[in-house]
C-alpha positions as CSV (number, residue, x, y, z in Angstrom):
1,M,-53.9,-3.3,-4.4
2,K,-55.5,-5.4,-7.4
3,F,-55.0,-4.0,-10.5
4,S,-56.4,-7.1,-12.6
5,F,-59.0,-9.6,-12.0
6,T,-58.2,-13.1,-11.4
7,D,-59.5,-16.3,-13.3
8,E,-63.0,-16.9,-11.2
9,Q,-63.3,-13.7,-11.6
10,R,-63.2,-13.7,-15.3
11,E,-64.9,-16.6,-15.3
12,F,-67.6,-15.0,-13.3
13,R,-67.8,-12.5,-15.9
14,E,-68.5,-14.9,-19.0
15,F,-70.9,-16.6,-17.3
16,L,-73.0,-14.2,-16.2
17,R,-72.2,-12.5,-19.6
18,R,-74.0,-15.5,-21.1
19,F,-76.9,-15.5,-18.6
20,L,-77.5,-12.4,-19.1
21,D,-77.5,-12.0,-23.6
22,D,-80.0,-15.3,-22.8
23,K,-82.5,-13.6,-20.4
24,S,-82.6,-10.0,-21.2
25,P,-82.1,-9.1,-25.5
26,T,-83.5,-6.0,-26.0
27,T,-87.0,-7.4,-26.4
28,E,-87.6,-8.7,-22.8
29,V,-86.1,-5.1,-22.3
30,R,-89.0,-3.2,-24.5
31,R,-91.3,-5.7,-23.2
32,L,-90.5,-5.2,-19.6
33,M,-90.1,-1.7,-19.9
34,E,-94.0,-1.1,-21.1
35,T,-94.8,-2.7,-17.0
36,D,-96.2,-1.0,-13.6
37,S,-93.7,-3.3,-12.3
38,G,-90.5,-3.8,-14.3
39,V,-89.1,-7.0,-13.6
40,D,-90.2,-10.8,-14.5
41,P,-90.6,-12.5,-11.4
42,D,-89.3,-15.9,-13.3
43,V,-86.0,-13.9,-14.6
44,W,-85.5,-12.6,-10.8
45,N,-85.8,-16.1,-9.7
46,Q,-83.1,-17.9,-11.0
47,L,-80.9,-14.5,-11.0
48,S,-81.4,-14.5,-6.6
49,Q,-81.8,-18.4,-5.6
50,E,-80.0,-20.6,-8.5
51,L,-77.2,-18.1,-9.4
52,G,-77.3,-15.9,-5.9
53,L,-76.7,-12.9,-7.6
54,T,-78.2,-11.0,-4.7
55,A,-76.2,-12.3,-1.8
56,V,-73.1,-11.5,-4.0
57,H,-71.2,-9.3,-0.8
58,I,-73.2,-9.7,1.6
59,P,-71.7,-11.3,4.1
60,E,-71.9,-15.5,4.8
61,N,-73.5,-15.4,8.0
62,Y,-75.8,-13.3,7.6
63,G,-77.2,-15.1,3.8
64,G,-74.8,-13.9,1.8
65,Q,-71.8,-15.1,-0.8
66,G,-69.3,-13.1,1.2
67,F,-68.0,-12.0,-1.5
68,G,-66.6,-7.8,-2.1
69,I,-67.5,-4.7,-4.3
70,S,-65.0,-5.8,-6.9
71,E,-67.4,-8.5,-7.7
72,L,-70.4,-6.8,-7.2
73,A,-69.0,-4.5,-9.5
74,I,-68.4,-7.2,-11.9
75,A,-71.9,-8.4,-11.6
76,L,-73.4,-4.1,-12.1
77,E,-71.0,-3.8,-15.0
78,E,-72.6,-6.4,-16.7
79,M,-76.2,-5.8,-15.9
80,G,-75.4,-1.9,-17.0
81,R,-74.2,-3.5,-20.3
82,S,-77.4,-5.6,-21.1
83,L,-80.2,-3.0,-19.6
84,L,-81.0,-5.2,-17.0
85,C,-84.7,-4.7,-15.8
86,A,-84.7,-5.5,-11.8
87,P,-84.4,-4.4,-8.3
88,Y,-81.5,-5.9,-8.4
89,F,-79.4,-2.0,-7.4
90,A,-81.8,-1.0,-5.3
91,S,-82.3,-4.1,-2.6
92,T,-78.2,-5.5,-2.9
93,V,-76.7,-2.9,-3.5
94,L,-79.1,0.8,-1.9
95,A,-81.4,-1.1,1.0
96,A,-78.2,-4.5,1.8
97,T,-75.6,-2.8,2.4
98,A,-77.7,0.5,4.4
99,I,-78.5,-2.4,7.0
100,L,-74.6,-3.5,7.0
101,K,-72.8,-0.5,7.6
102,A,-75.7,0.6,10.3
103,G,-77.8,-2.3,11.7
104,T,-77.2,-4.5,14.8
105,E,-76.5,-7.5,14.9
106,H,-79.8,-8.9,16.1
107,Q,-80.8,-6.5,12.8
108,K,-78.3,-8.0,10.1
109,R,-78.9,-11.6,10.7
110,A,-83.5,-10.4,10.7
111,L,-83.0,-8.7,7.8
112,L,-81.0,-9.7,5.5
113,P,-81.4,-13.3,4.4
114,D,-83.9,-13.0,2.6
115,I,-82.7,-9.6,0.9
116,A,-80.0,-12.1,-0.1
117,A,-82.1,-15.2,-1.1
118,G,-83.5,-12.6,-3.5
119,T,-87.4,-13.4,-1.4
120,T,-87.4,-9.9,0.1
121,I,-86.8,-7.2,-2.3
122,A,-86.2,-4.1,-0.6
123,T,-84.8,-0.1,-1.3
124,L,-83.5,3.4,0.1
125,A,-85.1,6.3,0.1
126,V,-82.7,8.8,1.1
127,A,-83.2,11.6,-2.4
128,E,-86.5,14.1,-1.4
129,D,-87.9,16.5,-4.1
130,V,-84.9,18.7,-4.1
131,G,-83.1,15.9,-5.2
132,L,-80.2,15.7,-3.0
133,W,-78.1,12.7,-2.0
134,H,-76.7,14.1,1.3
135,A,-77.9,14.4,4.6
136,D,-78.1,18.8,3.5
137,G,-81.1,17.7,2.0
138,I,-83.3,15.7,4.3
139,A,-86.3,16.8,5.3
140,M,-88.6,13.8,6.6
141,T,-89.0,14.0,10.7
142,A,-88.6,10.8,12.7
143,A,-90.7,11.7,16.0
144,R,-90.7,8.9,18.6
145,D,-93.5,7.8,20.5
146,G,-93.1,4.9,23.5
147,D,-91.2,2.5,22.1
148,I,-92.3,3.0,18.0
149,Y,-91.1,5.7,16.0
150,K,-93.5,7.3,12.8
151,L,-92.1,9.2,9.9
152,T,-93.7,12.0,8.3
153,G,-92.3,13.6,5.3
154,T,-92.1,12.8,1.1
155,K,-88.8,10.7,-0.3
156,S,-88.7,10.9,-4.1
157,F,-86.5,9.2,-6.6
158,V,-87.1,5.9,-4.8
159,L,-85.6,3.2,-7.0
160,D,-88.0,0.4,-7.3
161,G,-90.2,1.8,-4.1
162,H,-94.1,1.5,-5.1
163,T,-92.6,-2.4,-5.6
164,A,-90.7,-2.9,-2.3
165,D,-91.4,-5.3,0.7
166,Q,-89.1,-3.5,2.0
167,V,-88.4,0.6,2.6
168,I,-84.3,1.4,4.4
169,V,-85.6,5.5,5.5
170,V,-83.3,8.2,6.4
171,A,-85.1,10.7,8.6
172,R,-84.3,12.8,10.9
173,S,-85.2,14.0,14.1
174,Q,-87.9,17.4,14.7
175,G,-85.8,20.4,15.5
176,T,-82.1,18.7,13.9
177,L,-80.3,19.4,10.7
178,G,-77.1,18.4,8.6
179,A,-75.5,15.6,9.5
180,E,-77.2,15.3,13.5
181,G,-79.9,13.8,14.2
182,L,-80.5,10.9,11.1
183,S,-81.2,7.7,11.8
184,F,-82.6,5.0,9.4
185,F,-86.0,3.1,9.5
186,N,-87.0,0.1,8.2
187,I,-90.2,0.3,6.9
188,N,-92.7,-2.3,6.2
189,G,-93.9,-1.9,1.8
190,N,-97.4,-2.2,2.9
191,A,-96.6,0.1,5.9
192,A,-100.2,2.1,7.1
193,G,-100.0,5.6,6.1
194,L,-97.7,4.8,3.4
195,D,-98.6,6.2,-0.6
196,K,-96.5,5.2,-3.4
197,R,-97.0,6.8,-6.4
198,L,-94.8,5.5,-9.8
199,L,-92.8,8.9,-11.3
200,K,-92.8,9.2,-14.9
201,S,-89.3,9.2,-16.6
202,A,-87.4,9.1,-19.6
203,D,-85.6,5.8,-18.7
204,S,-88.2,3.3,-18.1
205,T,-85.4,0.5,-17.2
206,R,-85.1,1.9,-14.5
207,K,-88.2,2.6,-12.3
208,L,-88.1,4.8,-9.7
209,A,-91.0,6.1,-7.3
210,R,-92.0,8.9,-4.7
211,L,-93.5,7.8,-1.5
212,T,-95.0,9.9,1.4
213,F,-95.4,9.6,5.0
214,N,-98.0,10.0,7.1
215,S,-97.1,9.0,10.5
216,V,-95.6,5.5,9.2
217,E,-94.7,3.7,12.0
218,G,-90.9,2.9,11.8
219,E,-88.0,0.3,13.2
220,L,-85.2,2.5,14.2
221,I,-81.7,0.6,12.6
222,G,-78.3,0.9,14.4
223,Q,-78.4,3.7,16.8
224,E,-80.3,6.4,16.7
225,G,-78.8,10.1,16.0
226,A,-75.9,7.9,13.8
227,A,-76.6,7.8,11.1
228,A,-74.9,10.4,9.4
229,G,-70.8,8.7,8.9
230,P,-73.5,4.8,7.3
231,L,-75.6,7.0,5.3
232,Q,-72.3,8.3,3.8
233,A,-70.8,5.2,3.3
234,T,-73.7,3.4,2.1
235,M,-73.1,5.7,-0.6
236,D,-69.7,5.8,-1.1
237,I,-70.2,2.0,-2.4
238,A,-73.4,2.8,-4.3
239,A,-71.7,5.5,-6.4
240,I,-68.8,2.5,-7.4
241,C,-71.2,0.3,-8.5
242,L,-73.1,3.1,-10.9
243,A,-70.0,4.0,-12.2
244,N,-68.6,0.2,-13.0
245,E,-73.1,-0.5,-14.6
246,M,-72.4,2.9,-16.0
247,V,-69.1,1.5,-17.7
248,G,-70.9,-1.4,-18.2
249,G,-73.5,0.4,-20.5
250,A,-70.9,2.6,-22.6
251,E,-68.3,-0.4,-23.2
252,R,-71.7,-2.3,-25.0
253,L,-72.7,1.1,-27.2
254,R,-69.0,1.8,-28.4
255,E,-68.8,-1.6,-29.9
256,S,-72.2,-0.9,-31.1
257,A,-71.4,2.5,-32.5
258,I,-67.8,0.7,-34.2
259,E,-70.2,-2.4,-35.9
260,Y,-72.4,-0.3,-37.8
261,A,-69.4,1.9,-38.6
262,N,-68.1,-1.0,-40.5
263,M,-71.4,-1.9,-41.9
264,R,-72.6,1.4,-43.0
265,V,-71.0,2.4,-46.2
266,Q,-71.1,5.9,-48.1
267,F,-69.1,6.8,-51.7
268,G,-68.3,3.0,-52.1
269,R,-66.2,2.0,-49.0
270,A,-67.2,1.9,-44.9
271,I,-67.5,4.7,-42.9
272,A,-65.5,3.0,-40.8
273,S,-62.4,4.4,-42.8
274,F,-63.0,7.8,-42.6
275,Q,-60.5,10.0,-40.5
276,S,-63.7,12.2,-38.6
277,L,-65.1,8.5,-37.9
278,K,-61.5,7.1,-37.1
279,H,-60.8,10.0,-34.2
280,K,-64.5,9.8,-32.5
281,A,-64.0,6.3,-32.6
282,A,-60.1,6.9,-30.7
283,D,-61.8,9.5,-27.6
284,I,-64.9,6.8,-27.4
285,L,-62.1,4.6,-26.5
286,L,-60.0,6.8,-24.6
287,D,-63.5,8.1,-22.4
288,V,-64.4,4.1,-21.8
289,E,-61.5,2.8,-20.6
290,L,-60.8,5.8,-18.1
291,A,-63.6,5.0,-16.8
292,K,-63.4,1.9,-16.2
293,S,-60.0,2.3,-14.5
294,A,-61.9,4.9,-12.4
295,A,-64.9,2.7,-11.6
296,Y,-62.5,-0.6,-11.3
297,Y,-59.6,0.9,-8.8
298,A,-62.5,2.6,-6.8
299,A,-64.1,-0.7,-6.2
300,A,-61.2,-2.4,-5.3
301,A,-60.1,0.1,-2.4
302,A,-63.4,-0.7,-1.1
303,D,-62.0,-3.8,-0.8
304,D,-59.3,-3.0,0.3
305,G,-60.8,-0.5,3.2
306,D,-58.9,2.5,1.6
307,D,-58.9,5.6,3.1
308,D,-59.5,7.7,0.4
309,V,-62.7,6.1,-0.5
310,P,-65.5,8.4,-0.3
311,A,-62.9,10.7,-3.1
312,L,-62.8,7.5,-5.2
313,A,-66.0,6.6,-5.6
314,S,-66.1,10.1,-6.6
315,L,-63.5,10.6,-9.1
316,A,-66.1,7.2,-10.9
317,K,-68.6,8.7,-10.7
318,A,-68.4,11.8,-12.0
319,A,-65.8,10.0,-14.8
320,A,-68.1,7.3,-16.1
321,S,-71.5,9.5,-16.1
322,E,-69.4,12.0,-18.7
323,A,-67.8,9.3,-20.5
324,Y,-71.2,7.3,-21.0
325,M,-73.3,10.2,-22.0
326,Q,-70.8,11.1,-24.6
327,T,-70.7,7.8,-25.5
328,A,-73.9,7.8,-25.8
329,V,-74.2,11.7,-28.2
330,H,-70.9,10.1,-30.4
331,T,-73.0,7.1,-31.0
332,V,-76.1,8.6,-32.1
333,Q,-73.6,11.1,-34.2
334,M,-71.6,7.5,-35.6
335,Q,-75.4,6.4,-36.7
336,G,-77.1,9.3,-37.9
337,G,-80.8,10.4,-37.7
338,I,-81.3,6.3,-37.1
339,G,-79.4,6.3,-34.3
340,F,-82.4,8.1,-31.5
341,T,-84.8,6.6,-34.0
342,W,-87.5,3.9,-31.6
343,D,-86.9,1.7,-33.6
344,N,-83.1,1.6,-32.8
345,D,-81.8,0.5,-29.9
346,T,-79.3,3.1,-29.2
347,Q,-82.0,5.5,-27.8
348,L,-82.3,2.6,-24.7
349,W,-78.7,3.3,-24.0
350,F,-78.8,7.2,-23.9
351,K,-82.0,7.5,-22.1
352,R,-80.4,5.2,-18.9
353,A,-77.4,7.1,-19.5
354,K,-78.6,10.6,-19.0
355,S,-80.6,8.7,-16.0
356,S,-77.8,7.3,-14.6
357,E,-75.7,10.9,-14.8
358,V,-78.4,12.4,-12.5
359,F,-78.8,9.8,-10.4
360,L,-77.0,10.0,-6.8
361,G,-75.5,13.2,-7.7
362,T,-74.2,15.1,-11.0
363,A,-70.4,14.6,-12.4
364,A,-70.7,17.9,-11.1
365,Y,-71.5,17.6,-7.8
366,H,-69.1,15.0,-7.4
367,R,-66.2,16.6,-8.8
368,E,-66.4,18.9,-5.9
369,R,-67.1,16.4,-3.5
370,M,-64.0,14.5,-4.8
371,L,-61.6,18.0,-4.0
372,Q,-63.3,18.0,-0.4
373,Q,-61.8,15.2,0.6
374,M,-58.4,15.3,-1.0
375,N,-58.5,18.8,0.7
376,V,-57.5,20.6,-2.4
């Protein structure tokens, strides 16, 4: 397992940072927050068709770039740093990974090329109103009617679900519980009987939707009743990617806090020279660097096919959740009252930190899951 980035990976990061600094300044983030779609079509086309970012971890024989989770994690870290408003996490991380883990060879060849090209925006619908991201929280049913399946139920907190062209849905056979009877289904975003509603949330940079299915026709992905394993593998990759996205945001906040402390003068000297601020800055640095290590390690483990990926994914998610939130809190405190005003950009990352803290499971859930995976 590698513990350092290659020259190519560092060049990829530097190039992507320059692109995002240009295309996703906070003025643009604020503009897109006010829209329902939350994406600039021109930037999406550049990101997907010119840079090929939507194809990073998709194998070449399915129209992708053929890189690994480590490269995908670098992209997510830089997007988290810039708060990029785009359906990247929904389509590339969640939906594409679910198809890779669960789909047949024919389905992968049919569905993945358009996602890789960015011409189809997809998402994954797992959680329901109870807000759980694993098998025990799934109540939606899929009833077989001849050669088709009809889905009934509700999915909530679906990332970019109101604008997605395709929705990959996890549902269960009637009368089943837990990990039994779960299957993946592909739903057209405009299917009859599908009601899509944009949810109001504190973090407007990340659009969430509630989807209601009234006997909606769906295409089975993979083997019926065998989705539990692929679902968990997909959630592990998603947790790793989200952890890397969070450490990108946390690092950006840390830099802004230090910059402000060096600029702000009280009693004739910069507040960065005060002992209490030095302690706080050291705490932030330690939290962020430890979270980075956990996130990078988990991504490398996923590329190496390590048996401990489930535990490492949960470790990374828990560590990044707490580091991001704590860094956001410290940054606001170091900046004083202005730190949480609407005009100050810190509040944008603060809200993303809060939404990411619970997205895909809380830190408490992932710590418990990590211990279970380690048989502690």
